Backbone as CSV, one residue per row, in Angstrom:
resi,resn,N_x,N_y,N_z,CA_x,CA_y,CA_z,C_x,C_y,C_z
1,UNK,6.309,1.996,17.971,5.286,2.228,16.903,4.697,0.350,16.560
2,UNK,3.776,0.334,16.217,3.503,-1.153,16.210,4.064,-1.569,15.000
3,UNK,4.795,-3.137,15.310,5.455,-3.553,13.932,4.136,-3.569,13.026
4,UNK,4.847,-3.671,11.596,3.705,-4.263,10.523,3.059,-5.604,10.396
5,UNK,4.044,-6.551,11.223,3.430,-7.950,11.275,3.755,-8.768,12.444
6,UNK,3.475,-10.087,12.584,3.719,-10.771,14.069,5.341,-11.019,14.130
7,UNK,6.087,-10.497,14.552,7.647,-10.777,14.723,7.620,-12.372,15.050
8,UNK,6.732,-12.883,15.968,6.854,-13.991,16.876,6.066,-14.903,16.132
9,UNK,5.730,-14.578,14.868,4.865,-15.867,13.950,5.865,-16.804,13.520
10,UNK,5.084,-18.112,13.696,6.281,-18.962,13.036,6.949,-18.962,11.655
11,UNK,7.966,-19.357,11.223,8.404,-19.365,10.226,8.449,-20.380,9.512
12,UNK,8.046,-20.336,8.163,8.056,-21.256,7.284,8.443,-21.282,5.845
13,UNK,9.056,-22.118,5.257,9.741,-21.962,4.091,8.835,-21.556,3.105
14,UNK,9.631,-20.574,1.792,8.954,-20.516,0.730,9.669,-20.022,-0.409
15,UNK,8.900,-20.833,-1.180,9.913,-20.458,-2.827,9.942,-19.564,-3.507
16,UNK,10.916,-18.385,-3.837,11.015,-17.123,-4.230,11.944,-17.482,-5.784
17,UNK,11.546,-16.661,-6.708,12.692,-16.823,-7.788,13.342,-15.432,-7.887
18,UNK,14.749,-15.180,-7.508,15.472,-14.201,-7.229,16.289,-13.953,-8.974
19,UNK,16.575,-12.724,-9.135,17.634,-12.570,-9.962,19.164,-13.258,-9.178
20,UNK,19.616,-14.366,-10.439,20.984,-15.030,-9.580,22.244,-13.702,-9.324
21,UNK,22.393,-13.376,-10.173,23.170,-11.883,-9.977,22.972,-11.166,-8.541
22,UNK,22.455,-10.931,-8.519,21.430,-10.259,-7.319,21.753,-10.723,-5.607
23,UNK,21.270,-11.985,-6.029,21.493,-13.116,-4.494,22.887,-13.036,-4.431
24,UNK,23.655,-13.191,-5.198,25.043,-13.283,-5.191,25.755,-12.074,-4.555
25,UNK,25.311,-10.886,-5.131,25.522,-9.502,-4.641,25.261,-9.378,-2.917
26,UNK,23.949,-9.920,-2.771,23.674,-9.556,-1.303,24.097,-10.795,-0.238
27,UNK,24.241,-12.199,-1.048,25.218,-13.112,-0.075,26.557,-12.475,0.482
28,UNK,26.986,-11.330,-0.425,28.264,-10.925,0.341,28.212,-9.985,0.815
29,UNK,27.093,-9.512,0.877,26.727,-8.503,2.342,26.221,-9.124,3.635
30,UNK,25.641,-9.880,3.665,25.020,-10.811,4.580,25.019,-12.363,4.596
31,UNK,24.635,-12.916,5.737,24.562,-14.250,5.812,23.060,-14.612,5.595
32,UNK,22.525,-13.714,6.081,20.873,-14.250,6.519,20.019,-13.257,5.222
33,UNK,20.115,-13.578,4.221,19.262,-13.347,3.132,17.435,-13.294,3.527
34,UNK,17.359,-13.942,4.259,15.682,-14.181,5.113,15.697,-13.296,5.978
35,UNK,16.528,-12.472,6.758,16.262,-11.300,7.163,16.006,-10.308,6.570
36,UNK,17.231,-10.159,5.679,16.724,-8.996,4.618,15.335,-9.150,3.571
37,UNK,15.232,-10.262,3.732,14.145,-9.879,2.367,12.458,-9.845,3.485
38,UNK,12.713,-10.489,4.556,11.632,-10.235,5.777,11.450,-8.819,6.294
39,UNK,12.828,-7.727,6.449,12.663,-6.704,6.336,11.872,-5.575,5.279
40,UNK,12.427,-6.073,4.237,11.978,-5.039,2.866,10.670,-5.766,2.802
41,UNK,10.101,-7.034,2.852,8.783,-7.430,2.993,8.085,-6.710,3.851
42,UNK,8.378,-6.477,5.296,7.766,-5.353,6.319,7.594,-4.028,5.528
43,UNK,8.633,-3.581,5.120,8.958,-2.111,4.908,7.818,-2.214,3.726
44,UNK,7.809,-2.753,2.797,6.630,-3.086,1.885,5.418,-2.575,1.993
45,UNK,4.960,-3.650,3.368,3.726,-3.618,3.735,3.217,-2.190,4.666
46,UNK,4.224,-1.608,5.281,3.950,0.014,5.886,3.661,0.772,4.692
47,UNK,4.617,0.631,3.520,4.490,1.726,2.726,3.151,1.504,2.113
48,UNK,2.648,0.429,1.651,1.401,0.125,0.840,0.547,0.458,1.829
49,UNK,0.386,0.225,3.222,-0.501,0.981,4.102,-0.733,2.178,3.982
50,UNK,0.350,2.966,4.313,0.370,4.183,4.093,-0.109,5.207,2.571
51,UNK,0.284,4.213,1.716,-0.150,5.019,0.610,-1.907,4.552,0.174
52,UNK,-2.386,3.173,0.656,-3.837,3.263,0.589,-4.557,3.981,1.344
53,UNK,-4.264,4.248,2.610,-4.700,5.518,3.645,-4.918,6.801,2.935
54,UNK,-3.565,7.034,2.162,-3.880,8.152,1.669,-4.686,8.332,0.341
55,UNK,-4.693,7.401,-0.333,-5.510,7.433,-1.646,-6.890,7.457,-1.043
56,UNK,-7.408,6.689,0.334,-8.740,6.824,0.690,-8.941,8.532,1.287
57,UNK,-7.935,8.561,1.845,-8.492,10.313,2.229,-8.489,11.044,1.072
58,UNK,-7.830,11.107,-0.029,-7.807,11.617,-1.228,-9.218,11.481,-1.505
59,UNK,-9.599,10.347,-1.450,-11.204,9.976,-2.324,-12.210,10.296,-1.397
60,UNK,-12.081,10.491,-0.133,-12.783,11.038,1.140,-13.338,12.566,0.695
61,UNK,-12.164,13.263,0.199,-11.939,14.729,0.258,-12.747,14.867,-0.603
62,UNK,-12.254,14.444,-1.731,-13.111,14.769,-3.269,-14.495,14.291,-3.015
63,UNK,-14.868,14.054,-2.386,-16.317,13.107,-2.832,-17.187,14.303,-1.391
64,UNK,-16.638,14.593,-0.325,-16.743,15.851,0.311,-17.036,17.238,-0.571
65,UNK,-15.988,16.859,-1.382,-16.020,18.703,-2.366,-17.118,18.469,-3.112
66,UNK,-17.322,17.348,-3.642,-18.400,17.243,-4.648,-19.451,17.406,-4.496
67,UNK,-19.857,16.654,-3.168,-21.229,16.938,-2.310,-21.615,18.682,-1.810
68,UNK,-20.386,18.901,-1.473,-20.455,20.304,-1.413,-20.820,21.212,-2.761
69,UNK,-20.158,20.610,-3.885,-20.704,21.521,-5.288,-22.149,21.283,-5.295
70,UNK,-22.377,20.167,-5.127,-23.772,19.465,-5.426,-24.736,20.085,-4.708
71,UNK,-24.700,20.331,-3.294,-25.608,21.190,-2.741,-25.562,22.568,-2.819
72,UNK,-24.434,23.370,-3.534,-24.383,24.568,-3.663,-25.087,24.726,-5.020
73,UNK,-24.549,24.160,-6.045,-25.219,24.231,-7.805,-26.311,23.448,-8.083
74,UNK,-26.640,21.961,-7.337,-26.774,21.405,-7.776,-26.084,20.099,-8.771
75,UNK,-26.830,19.264,-9.413,-25.884,18.754,-10.311,-26.274,18.916,-11.504
76,UNK,-25.182,18.611,-12.164,-25.311,18.969,-13.798,-26.174,18.128,-14.450
77,UNK,-26.643,16.817,-14.066,-27.957,16.281,-14.580,-29.411,16.817,-14.597
78,UNK,-29.408,17.948,-13.900,-30.840,18.611,-13.462,-31.276,19.146,-14.613
79,UNK,-30.313,20.133,-15.200,-30.497,20.608,-16.625,-30.738,19.885,-17.942
80,UNK,-30.706,18.779,-17.557,-30.946,17.585,-18.771,-31.638,16.585,-18.416
81,UNK,-32.954,16.901,-17.683,-33.818,15.855,-16.999,-34.844,15.571,-17.866
82,UNK,-35.103,14.650,-18.020,-36.325,14.196,-19.189,-37.658,13.785,-18.411
83,UNK,-37.700,14.155,-17.396,-39.172,14.030,-16.336,-39.851,15.528,-15.998
């Protein structure tokens, strides 16, 4: 499976604001907070990409259904045309 990001990309420092208690608890579990955050962000990217693809597919299906309905029954606006 293709990674969600380029793991070989240059690393750079960033500032984030995190809950102090949360950071303290995570530090007891790992010495590498950056790796944990990086992994969570990669997972977030994958999940968001899946959600967006699913949303796009739902829109595509809805439009196809509406188009079939309009072809079979015409437009609702046809009954109210002033032309």
